[in-house]
PLY file of the C-alpha trace (Angstrom):
ply
format ascii 1.0
element vertex 185
property float x
property float y
property float z
element edge 184
property int vertex1
property int vertex2
end_header
-111.31 20.53 -82.74
-109.11 21.34 -85.70
-108.07 24.63 -84.10
-107.20 22.93 -80.81
-105.19 20.42 -82.76
-103.39 23.19 -84.50
-102.63 25.32 -81.40
-101.31 22.25 -79.62
-99.06 21.35 -82.69
-97.87 24.95 -82.55
-97.07 24.52 -78.89
-95.23 21.35 -79.52
-93.29 23.17 -82.44
-92.37 25.92 -79.83
-90.89 23.44 -77.60
-88.82 21.89 -80.29
-87.52 25.38 -81.07
-86.68 26.07 -77.40
-84.60 23.01 -77.24
-83.04 23.84 -80.67
-82.05 27.28 -79.41
-80.87 26.32 -75.91
-79.72 22.77 -75.73
-78.59 21.71 -79.17
-74.76 21.25 -78.70
-72.05 18.66 -79.26
-68.63 18.65 -78.33
-65.54 17.56 -80.13
-61.79 17.93 -80.10
-59.58 16.62 -77.32
-61.59 16.09 -74.07
-64.60 17.49 -75.86
-63.00 21.12 -75.39
-64.92 22.47 -78.56
-68.66 23.05 -78.06
-70.65 23.28 -81.34
-74.36 24.07 -82.15
-76.04 21.54 -84.07
-79.27 20.85 -85.70
-81.51 18.39 -83.77
-83.16 15.36 -85.14
-86.44 14.95 -83.51
-89.55 12.60 -84.10
-92.83 13.61 -82.74
-95.92 11.25 -82.45
-99.08 12.60 -81.52
-101.88 10.73 -79.62
-105.47 11.51 -78.81
-106.28 9.35 -75.88
-105.12 7.98 -72.73
-104.56 4.45 -72.00
-108.00 4.58 -70.43
-109.38 5.73 -73.76
-110.21 9.28 -72.42
-109.66 12.20 -74.50
-106.10 13.39 -74.09
-104.26 15.08 -77.15
-100.65 14.65 -76.32
-97.46 14.35 -78.25
-94.22 12.30 -77.54
-91.05 14.15 -78.62
-88.18 11.90 -79.27
-84.97 13.81 -79.58
-82.19 11.40 -81.10
-78.96 11.57 -79.49
-77.30 12.96 -82.67
-76.66 16.55 -83.86
-75.98 17.65 -87.26
-72.93 20.28 -87.31
-72.78 23.08 -89.87
-70.13 20.96 -91.62
-72.37 18.06 -92.21
-70.86 15.66 -89.82
-72.54 14.38 -86.64
-71.91 13.90 -83.21
-73.57 12.99 -79.93
-75.59 15.72 -78.06
-74.25 17.18 -74.91
-77.41 16.34 -73.24
-77.08 18.11 -69.85
-79.06 21.09 -71.08
-82.07 18.89 -71.97
-82.34 17.63 -68.46
-81.64 21.06 -66.94
-84.44 22.72 -69.37
-87.22 20.14 -69.04
-89.31 22.19 -66.77
-88.75 25.41 -68.71
-89.66 23.46 -71.98
-93.01 22.38 -70.12
-93.83 26.07 -69.25
-93.05 26.87 -73.02
-95.70 24.28 -74.01
-98.20 25.41 -71.42
-97.75 29.11 -72.26
-98.15 28.68 -76.06
-101.11 26.32 -75.54
-103.00 28.74 -73.04
-102.24 31.89 -74.98
-103.56 30.08 -78.15
-106.88 28.71 -76.57
-107.52 32.37 -75.18
-106.64 34.34 -78.01
-108.04 32.09 -80.96
-111.16 30.53 -79.26
-111.78 33.00 -76.31
-111.58 30.38 -73.67
-111.39 31.38 -70.01
-108.62 29.57 -68.16
-107.56 29.17 -64.58
-104.44 28.17 -63.05
-104.53 24.39 -61.73
-101.08 23.15 -60.31
-98.35 23.56 -62.98
-100.98 23.76 -65.62
-104.52 25.24 -66.22
-108.07 24.13 -66.86
-110.91 25.70 -68.99
-113.20 27.49 -66.39
-116.50 26.75 -68.23
-115.99 22.91 -68.47
-117.60 21.37 -65.26
-115.42 19.53 -62.84
-117.50 16.37 -63.07
-116.87 16.26 -66.86
-113.16 16.73 -66.26
-113.11 14.06 -63.37
-115.17 11.41 -65.40
-112.59 11.83 -68.41
-109.64 11.54 -65.99
-109.78 7.78 -65.35
-105.96 7.28 -65.56
-105.43 10.04 -62.94
-108.04 8.45 -60.71
-106.41 4.92 -61.12
-103.04 6.51 -60.10
-104.27 8.33 -57.16
-106.11 5.28 -55.82
-103.11 3.02 -56.21
-100.98 5.87 -54.36
-103.67 5.90 -51.48
-103.68 2.12 -51.21
-100.13 1.94 -50.86
-99.50 5.11 -48.75
-97.56 6.80 -51.38
-97.19 10.60 -52.05
-95.27 12.96 -54.42
-94.29 13.07 -57.92
-91.88 9.83 -58.01
-94.53 7.78 -56.36
-97.25 9.04 -58.98
-94.53 7.82 -61.66
-94.32 4.45 -60.04
-98.11 4.28 -59.79
-98.55 5.01 -63.41
-96.32 2.16 -64.30
-97.90 -0.30 -61.96
-101.39 0.51 -63.08
-100.55 1.06 -66.80
-103.05 -1.04 -68.89
-101.94 -2.19 -72.48
-102.42 0.09 -75.35
-105.30 -0.60 -77.44
-106.99 0.85 -80.64
-110.52 2.22 -81.08
-111.70 4.14 -84.10
-111.71 7.74 -83.57
-115.24 8.18 -84.65
-116.20 5.70 -82.54
-114.43 7.37 -79.44
-116.05 10.83 -80.67
-119.65 9.23 -80.47
-118.92 7.67 -76.99
-117.55 10.92 -75.67
-120.40 12.97 -76.85
-122.79 10.52 -75.37
-121.02 10.73 -72.12
-120.88 14.38 -72.19
-124.44 14.69 -72.83
-125.43 12.36 -70.02
-123.29 14.68 -67.66
-125.10 17.82 -69.01
-122.41 18.89 -71.21
-122.80 19.11 -74.85
-122.43 21.58 -77.97
0 1
1 2
2 3
3 4
4 5
5 6
6 7
7 8
8 9
9 10
10 11
11 12
12 13
13 14
14 15
15 16
16 17
17 18
18 19
19 20
20 21
21 22
22 23
23 24
24 25
25 26
26 27
27 28
28 29
29 30
30 31
31 32
32 33
33 34
34 35
35 36
36 37
37 38
38 39
39 40
40 41
41 42
42 43
43 44
44 45
45 46
46 47
47 48
48 49
49 50
50 51
51 52
52 53
53 54
54 55
55 56
56 57
57 58
58 59
59 60
60 61
61 62
62 63
63 64
64 65
65 66
66 67
67 68
68 69
69 70
70 71
71 72
72 73
73 74
74 75
75 76
76 77
77 78
78 79
79 80
80 81
81 82
82 83
83 84
84 85
85 86
86 87
87 88
88 89
89 90
90 91
91 92
92 93
93 94
94 95
95 96
96 97
97 98
98 99
99 100
100 101
101 102
102 103
103 104
104 105
105 106
106 107
107 108
108 109
109 110
110 111
111 112
112 113
113 114
114 115
115 116
116 117
117 118
118 119
119 120
120 121
121 122
122 123
123 124
124 125
125 126
126 127
127 128
128 129
129 130
130 131
131 132
132 133
133 134
134 135
135 136
136 137
137 138
138 139
139 140
140 141
141 142
142 143
143 144
144 145
145 146
146 147
147 148
148 149
149 150
150 151
151 152
152 153
153 154
154 155
155 156
156 157
157 158
158 159
159 160
160 161
161 162
162 163
163 164
164 165
165 166
166 167
167 168
168 169
169 170
170 171
171 172
172 173
173 174
174 175
175 176
176 177
177 178
178 179
179 180
180 181
181 182
182 183
183 184
């Protein structure tokens, strides 16, 4: 678990570095004619579960709309680049994560949509621990919806309130469920 969490953190850092190198600019001067590189201000919040309390390691990266110029002054970000580079940033994350899991843990991966899955984890285990996805797909089917925008709507419409469960309690429950599905250490 510690190795996976470290690999994830390194992949998140790679995304921060990607945005720093490719999108961190502010403008100043008449009509914003002068474009300057800036240092980003980023806050990261890592969570270990989905709202359905399934295991789901993920990090929310909040990039403040302020950049620090080389002279110490600050300015609003010219944020067009961030929107243009979102898909590339996701690919940076996925690539770093996949490479780390392969190289450090020897896991076998296979492509799945825009992401990947670990080959040796049974589909039944993945499906069981994907309750939010199942809720979203069920909502979409019931309402005749398709596509990414509809999935975003369904996610909001079916979104339960956040709750807190101690990690050790979650780990015990996940291990119990995994064992009942024939998946264990």
